[in-house]
N, C-alpha and C positions, 0 to 999 in steps of 0.2 A: 554550443553543447550538442553532442550527438544524441539523437532521440531514438529510442528503441521502437521497433514496430509494435503496433497494438497487439498483434497476435503473440509476440514474445512476452509482452507485459502480462497479458491474460494468463499465459502458461505459468509465469513466475508467481503471480498472485495466487493462482489455484494451487500450485505445488506448496507454496509457503503455508497457506491456510490448512492444507491437508496434513502437512508435517506438524503444524502447531497442534492440531487435534491429536495426532499420534503421540507427540511428545507429552502432552497433558495426560494421556492414558498410560504410557509406558515409561517415560522419562529416560530413555536410552541416550547415551552420549553420542552415538553416531547419528541419531536423528537431530540432536541439537547442533552438531557440526554441519549437517546439511542445511539446516535452517539458517545458520550463520552465513554459509556460502551464498544462499539465495538472497538473504538480507543484504549482503554486500553488493550483489549483482543488481538488486532493485535500487539500492541507493545510487550506484554509479549510473544506472539507466535513467534515473529520474532527477539526478542532480541534487539529491538530498543527503542528509547526514545520519538519519536514524530510520529504522525500519517502519515505524508507525507512519511517519510523514511520507516515506517512500510508497507505502501501500495506498495511502490517500491519493498521492500524486499519480500513481499508476492507474488507479480506478478512474480518476478524472480524465485520463487520456484514452480510455477505452471507448469504442464506438457505442453510442446509445447511452452514455453516462448522462443522466438527467439530474445533475446536482442541484438541489434546492437550497442547501445551506452549506456554504464553504467557510464557515466561521473558524474551523480548525486551521485553515490555511491563512486566513487574513488576520486572525487574532481578535476578531470582533465577536461579541456574544450573540446568541440566538435572539431573534426578535428584533433585529436591527434592520431587517429588509422591509419590503413593501408590506403595508398593512399593519406594521407595528405601531402601537401607540394608541 
């Protein structure tokens, strides 16, 4: 699978998040269409099928990502790591 450069992923995530806020405030169709375009690009860039998973995967690939709980990706619940129990 072709992997997007972290700088590209960072820009896509930032733009998607900004448009998400704008769409929540204005609800304009052209904002939604741009969100859909970026969501598609994120999915292709991360090898995922939905935008939520694509955003998580993109954030994991960014430099300095200090993921403590990846239960969303693995399907395990919180509290299953070290110190649980």
